[in-house]
C-alpha positions in Angstrom: 0.2 -22.8 -9.3 1.3 -20.2 -6.2 2.5 -16.8 -6.3 4.0 -16.0 -3.1 5.3 -12.7 -2.5 7.7 -11.7 0.3 7.9 -8.4 1.6 10.7 -6.1 3.6 11.0 -7.6 7.0 10.7 -11.1 5.3 14.0 -10.5 3.0 15.8 -8.2 6.1 19.0 -10.2 6.0 20.2 -13.8 5.6 18.3 -15.7 8.4 14.9 -14.0 6.6 15.8 -15.1 3.6 16.6 -18.8 4.6 13.2 -18.8 6.4 11.9 -17.6 2.8 13.7 -20.6 1.1 12.2 -23.1 3.7 8.8 -21.7 2.7 9.3 -22.1 -1.6 10.7 -25.7 -0.7 8.2 -27.1 1.4 5.1 -26.5 -1.5 6.1 -27.3 -5.0 3.0 -25.4 -6.3 4.9 -22.2 -5.0 6.6 -21.6 -8.5 6.6 -17.8 -8.8 8.6 -15.7 -5.9 8.0 -11.9 -5.6 10.7 -10.4 -3.5 10.8 -6.8 -1.9 14.1 -4.9 -1.2 15.5 -5.9 2.4 13.6 -3.9 5.2 14.7 -3.3 8.8 16.6 -5.9 10.4 15.7 -4.0 13.8 13.6 -1.1 15.3 16.3 2.0 14.4 17.6 0.1 11.5 17.0 1.5 7.7 15.4 0.1 4.8 17.5 -0.6 1.9 14.8 1.9 0.0 15.6 4.5 2.3 19.7 3.7 2.1 19.2 4.1 -2.2 17.0 7.2 -1.8 19.7 8.8 0.3 22.2 7.9 -2.4 20.1 9.4 -5.1 19.4 12.4 -3.7 23.2 13.1 -2.9 23.7 11.9 -6.2 20.9 14.8 -7.8 22.5 17.5 -5.2 26.1 16.5 -6.9 27.4 15.8 -3.7 29.7 13.0 -2.7 28.2 9.6 -3.1 30.8 7.2 -1.6 29.7 6.9 1.9 25.5 6.5 0.5 27.2 3.9 -2.2 29.0 2.0 0.6 25.7 1.8 2.7 24.3 0.0 0.4 27.0 -2.4 -0.8 27.8 -2.9 2.9 24.0 -4.3 3.5 24.0 -6.5 0.1 27.4 -8.1 1.5 26.2 -8.7 4.6 23.3 -10.8 3.1 25.8 -12.3 0.6 28.3 -13.4 3.0 25.9 -14.8 6.0 24.3 -16.9 3.1 27.8 -18.4 2.2 27.3 -16.7 -1.5 29.8 -17.0 -4.2 31.3 -13.1 -4.3 30.3 -13.2 -8.2 26.6 -11.9 -7.3 28.1 -9.0 -4.9 30.3 -8.1 -7.9 27.3 -7.8 -10.3 25.2 -5.8 -7.7 27.9 -3.3 -7.6 28.3 -2.9 -11.4 24.6 -2.7 -11.5 24.1 -0.3 -9.1 27.2 2.1 -10.3 25.4 1.9 -14.3 22.4 3.3 -12.4 24.5 6.2 -10.7 26.0 6.9 -14.2 22.6 7.4 -16.2 21.7 10.9 -17.8 17.6 11.1 -17.3 16.1 14.2 -17.4 14.4 14.7 -13.8 14.6 13.5 -10.0 11.4 11.7 -10.2 12.5 10.0 -12.9 16.2 9.2 -11.3 14.8 8.2 -8.0 12.6 5.4 -9.6 15.7 3.8 -11.3 17.6 4.4 -8.0 15.0 2.8 -5.8 14.0 -0.4 -8.1 17.5 -1.7 -7.7 16.3 -2.3 -3.8 14.0 -5.0 -5.2 16.3 -5.9 -8.8 19.0 -6.6 -7.2 17.7 -8.2 -4.0 16.0 -10.8 -6.5 19.2 -11.2 -7.9 20.6 -12.4 -4.7 17.9 -14.5 -3.7 18.0 -16.5 -6.8 21.5 -16.9 -6.3 21.0 -18.7 -2.8 18.0 -20.5 -4.2 20.1 -22.3 -6.5 23.1 -22.7 -3.9 20.4 -25.1 -1.8 19.5 -27.0 -4.7 16.5 -25.6 -6.1 16.1 -24.8 -9.5 15.6 -20.6 -9.5 15.6 -17.9 -12.2 15.6 -14.4 -11.9 13.2 -12.7 -14.2 13.6 -9.1 -15.3 10.7 -7.0 -15.6 11.5 -5.8 -18.7 12.3 -9.4 -20.4 8.9 -10.1 -19.0 7.1 -7.7 -20.6 5.8 -6.2 -17.5 4.1 -2.5 -19.3 3.5 0.2 -17.2 2.5 3.8 -17.9 5.4 6.2 -18.1 4.4 8.4 -14.4 7.1 8.1 -12.2 6.2 7.0 -8.7 2.8 5.9 -9.6 2.8 3.3 -12.7 0.3 1.6 -13.5 -0.2 -1.4 -15.5 -1.5 -1.8 -18.8 -3.6 -4.0 -20.2 -1.2 -5.8 -22.6 1.3 -7.1 -20.0 -1.1 -9.4 -18.7 -0.8 -11.8 -22.2 3.2 -11.4 -22.0 3.4 -12.0 -18.0 1.3 -15.0 -18.8 4.1 -16.6 -20.3 6.1 -17.1 -16.8 4.0 -20.1 -15.6 5.8 -22.1 -18.5 9.3 -21.5 -17.3 10.4 -24.2 -15.6 12.0 -24.3 -11.9 11.0 -20.8 -9.5 10.9 -17.5 -10.9 12.0 -15.0 -8.8 10.6 -11.7 -10.0 11.3 -8.2 -8.3 8.4 -6.0 -6.8 7.8 -2.6 -7.1 8.5 -2.0 -10.6 7.5 -2.0 -14.6 8.5 -0.3 -17.5 7.2 2.1 -19.9 6.5 1.1 -23.8 9.3 3.8 -24.1 11.9 1.5 -22.0 11.7 4.0 -19.1 11.8 1.9 -14.9 8.5 3.3 -13.3 7.7 1.9 -9.9 4.3 1.8 -8.8 2.8 3.9 -5.8 3.5 2.7 -2.2 3.0 -1.2 -1.6 4.6 -1.2 -5.0 5.9 -4.9 -4.1 2.5 -6.2 -3.0 0.8 -4.5 -6.7 3.5 -6.9 -8.4 2.3 -9.9 -7.2 -1.1 -9.4 -7.8 -0.7 -8.6 -11.1 1.7 -11.5 -11.4 -1.3 -14.0 -9.9 -3.9 -12.0 -12.0 -1.6 -13.3 -15.2 -0.7 -16.8 -14.6 -4.5 -17.3 -13.0 -3.2 -18.7 -9.8 -5.0 -21.0 -7.7 -3.6 -18.2 -4.9 -1.5 -15.4 -4.0 0.0 -16.0 -1.1 1.3 -12.3 0.5 3.9 -13.0 3.2 4.3 -10.3 5.9 5.5 -10.5 9.7 2.2 -10.8 11.5 -0.1 -14.2 11.6 -3.0 -12.3 10.0 -4.5 -9.4 9.5 -6.3 -8.1 12.6 -9.7 -6.4 13.6 -7.6 -3.2 14.7 -4.4 -1.9 15.1 -2.5 -3.8 17.6 -0.8 -0.5 18.6 -3.9 1.1 19.5 -6.2 -2.1 20.6 -4.3 -4.7 22.9 -4.7 -8.2 21.6 -7.6 -7.9 18.9 -9.0 -10.5 17.3 -7.9 -11.9 14.5 -9.7 -12.0 10.9 -9.8 -15.2 9.2 -11.6 -14.9 6.1 -12.8 -11.3 4.3 -13.4 -10.2 1.4 -11.8 -8.2 -1.3 -13.9 -5.3 -1.1 -13.3 -4.8 2.9 -9.5 -5.8 2.9 -9.9 -2.7 0.5 -11.8 -0.2 2.6 -9.5 -0.9 5.6 -6.6 -0.6 3.4 -7.3 3.1 2.6 -8.2 3.7 5.9 -4.6 3.1 7.7 -4.2 -1.0 7.4 -0.9 -1.1 6.8 -1.0 -5.0 5.1 -2.0 -3.6 1.8 -1.5 -0.6 0.0 -5.7 0.1 -0.7 -5.1 -0.5 -4.7 -2.8 -3.9 -4.6 -5.3 -6.1 -4.8 -7.0 -5.1 -7.8 -5.5 -7.3 -10.5 -6.4 -10.2 -7.5 -10.1 -8.5 -7.3 -10.5 -8.6 -10.9 -9.1 -12.0 -11.5 -11.1 -13.6 -8.8 -7.6 -14.4 -7.1 -8.3 -15.6 -3.5 -5.0 -13.8 -1.3 -3.8 -15.3 1.6 -1.8 -13.0 4.3 0.6 -15.5 5.9 3.6 -14.7 8.2 7.6 -15.8 7.5 8.2 -16.2 11.0 5.1 -18.5 11.6 4.2 -20.2 8.3 2.0 -22.8 9.3 -0.4 -20.4 10.2 -3.4 -20.1 8.5 -3.1 -16.4 7.8 -6.1 -14.5 6.7 -7.9 -15.6 3.5 -9.4 -12.8 1.3 -11.7 -13.7 -1.3 -14.6 -12.4 -3.5 -17.5 -13.1 -0.9 -17.5 -14.7 2.5 -20.1 -16.7 4.9 -21.7 -13.8 7.3 -21.1 -13.8 10.9 -23.0 -12.6 13.8 -20.8 -9.5 14.1 -21.6 -7.0 11.0 -18.0 -5.3 11.7 -15.3 -7.3 10.3 -12.6 -4.2 11.0 -12.1 -0.9 12.4 -9.5 1.3 10.5 -8.1 5.3 11.3 -6.1 7.1 9.8 -5.2 10.8 10.3 -3.5 13.9 8.0 -7.1 15.2 7.0 -8.0 19.0 6.2 -11.9 20.1 5.5 -12.7 22.9 3.2 -16.0 23.7 4.6 -18.4 26.1 2.2 -21.5 27.6 2.8 -23.8 29.3 0.7 -27.8 30.1 1.0 -29.6 28.1 -1.6 -26.6 26.2 -3.0 -29.0 23.0 -4.0 -30.6 24.5 -6.7 -27.7 26.6 -8.0 -26.8 23.9 -11.2 -23.2 23.1 -11.7 -21.8 24.8 -7.9 -20.3 21.3 -7.3 -18.8 20.7 -10.5 -17.3 24.3 -10.4 -16.3 23.8 -6.7 -14.3 20.5 -7.8 -12.8 22.5 -11.1 -10.9 25.0 -8.3 -9.4 21.6 -6.6 -8.7 20.1 -9.5 -6.7 23.3 -11.2 -5.0 23.2 -8.3 -3.5 19.7 -8.4 -5.8 18.6 -5.4 -8.0 15.6 -5.2 -10.7 14.6 -2.9 -11.2 12.1 -0.6 -14.7 12.9 1.1 -18.1 15.1 0.0 -20.3 15.2 2.8 -23.2 17.9 1.9 -26.3 19.5 3.2 -29.0 22.2 1.8 -26.7 25.4 2.1 -23.2 23.4 2.7 -20.6 21.3 2.1 -17.5 20.3 2.7 -14.5 18.6 0.8 -12.2 16.2 2.9 -8.8 16.3 1.4 -5.3 15.0 2.5 -4.0 18.2 4.2 -0.6 17.4 2.7 -1.6 18.1 -0.8 -1.6 21.8 0.9 0.6 25.1 1.9 0.0 28.2 3.0 -0.1 29.9 -0.3 -1.9 27.4 -2.2 -5.1 27.4 0.7 -5.2 31.2 0.6 -5.4 31.0 -3.3 -8.3 28.6 -3.2 -10.2 30.4 -0.8 -10.0 33.6 -2.8 -11.0 31.6 -5.8 -14.0 30.0 -3.8 -14.7 33.5 -2.8 -14.7 34.7 -6.2 -15.7 32.4 -8.3 -18.9 31.4 -6.3 -19.8 34.2 -4.3 -20.1 32.1 -1.0 -21.3 33.2 2.2 -18.3 31.2 4.2 -15.5 29.6 3.1 -12.3 28.4 5.4 -9.7 25.1 5.8 -10.0 23.4 8.7 -6.9 20.9 9.7 -6.1 17.9 11.6 -9.1 15.7 11.4 -8.5 12.0 11.1 -11.1 9.3 9.5 -12.1 6.1 11.7 -13.9 3.7 9.6 -16.1 0.7 10.6 -15.6 -2.1 7.5 -17.8 -4.9 7.1 -20.3 -6.6 4.3 -22.7 -7.6 7.1 -24.0 -3.9 7.8 -25.8 -3.8 4.5 -28.2 -5.8 6.3 -27.5 -4.9 10.0 -30.3 -2.1 11.3 -28.4 0.3 13.8 -24.7 0.2 13.5 -24.7 3.7 12.9 -26.6 5.0 16.1 -23.9 2.0 17.8 -21.3 3.4 17.0 -22.1 7.1 17.5 -23.7 6.9 21.0 -20.3 4.9 21.6 -18.2 7.7 20.8 -20.6 10.4 22.4 -20.0 8.4 25.4 -16.2 9.1 25.1 -16.4 12.6 24.4 -15.4 12.2 21.0 -17.0 14.6 18.8 -18.0 13.6 15.3 -17.1 16.1 12.3 -18.5 14.4 9.6 -20.1 10.6 8.6 -20.2 9.3 5.6 -21.6 5.8 4.4 -20.6 4.9 1.3 -23.3 3.8 -1.3 -22.0 0.1 -1.2 -23.0 0.3 2.3 -19.5 -1.9 3.0 -17.6 1.5 5.4 -18.7 4.0 7.4 -16.5 7.0 8.3 -16.6 9.2 10.6 -14.0 12.3 10.8 -13.2 13.2 14.0 -10.6 15.2 15.8 -6.5 14.0 15.3 -6.4 14.1 18.8 -9.2 11.9 19.5 -8.2 8.6 17.2 -6.9 6.4 19.4 -9.6 6.5 22.0 -12.2 6.5 19.0 -10.7 3.5 17.7 -10.8 1.6 21.9 -14.1 2.5 21.8 -15.7 1.3 18.6 -13.8 -1.9 19.5 -15.4 -2.6 22.9 -18.6 -1.7 21.2 -18.5 -4.0 18.3 -15.9 -6.7 19.3 -17.3 -6.8 23.3 -13.6 -6.9 24.4 -12.9 -4.2 27.5 -9.6 -2.3 27.0 
């Protein structure tokens, strides 16, 4: 049995949904299909999720919702009409959307979850109807009925262990299961969405639950590339990679997966294959627990921007028991999580996402660090980027850091921070955001030998 997930671009309109149907029909092992909400049909188009957010915000602000409601329904009607579906499907979707709008819930986050999830939920109903229309036995299954239990934190759901036993029963359903991605239900019955990339997470959870032989993730690219094709021209395709490599690359800005998405598959040793809905015959990228080693120690280069550094200096910091704990406690009290903590004898830097900061919060943090830790210096710098080299082969290869540092130096890119995890799967360079593209290009040239 295979679990196949189709992203927003794969189900954006009737033409794409017909491609999805052909892919499902081509392999009778594709028994569980996870679908996203309709994505963009063209560059300036709006995603269904964005339309639903606009509708939800209008309702929360007690503003007229008719225009936003019609924008959502027009999108569904366009798809249904082009697929020549019975009007009953549109009537069902319209009734569902009106019911969600009329619900009384506490908190904007909870209401946003209810509205956003309707994109995946109603698209799954529509796609199941089309598959049935063309002669396939297809059943829409709601996550609540299936037992997809999650934690009760709006926008940040985590699957509960007991969900897997219930979801395993999906394998017993005759025909094709069409399952909406992105959300589950808490034990209290509340609808809760996963973080960004939530449909990928749903697909991985179902693949693990039914012990699928393969989790196929269909998107709009032939494979995962060694670098961002918007930065590096015609980068090489990655044919095989490990879960750890994919997770590191996802964390550092690769848009194929959210960095949490593969964890259920990883823990259950389910292979994942990234494939192209528009070119399904292409082999894609296979993600495995282990892979054979190649001559190149680096498999990919990723970058992500929007970081800030909290720089702290104090003489003999290294001898002060509890200094690090106290520093992180100050950040925890402010509701801030950290990404990296490179440190020396007398100084340390805490790398955080700068979206967590405001001017008021920055000043409060600096004052607490000064007063409670009696430091010699503390300040916050903004607009940093993290450029990451990833590859299982780095563990046994001498000179990777030297090659990377030399390439960046020759290009005039100043390195503010270097951090290598204990797993030695990734090597991170902190640089100024303005140098991000140049850094990615010179590192790609160094390790993949293609002049840009």
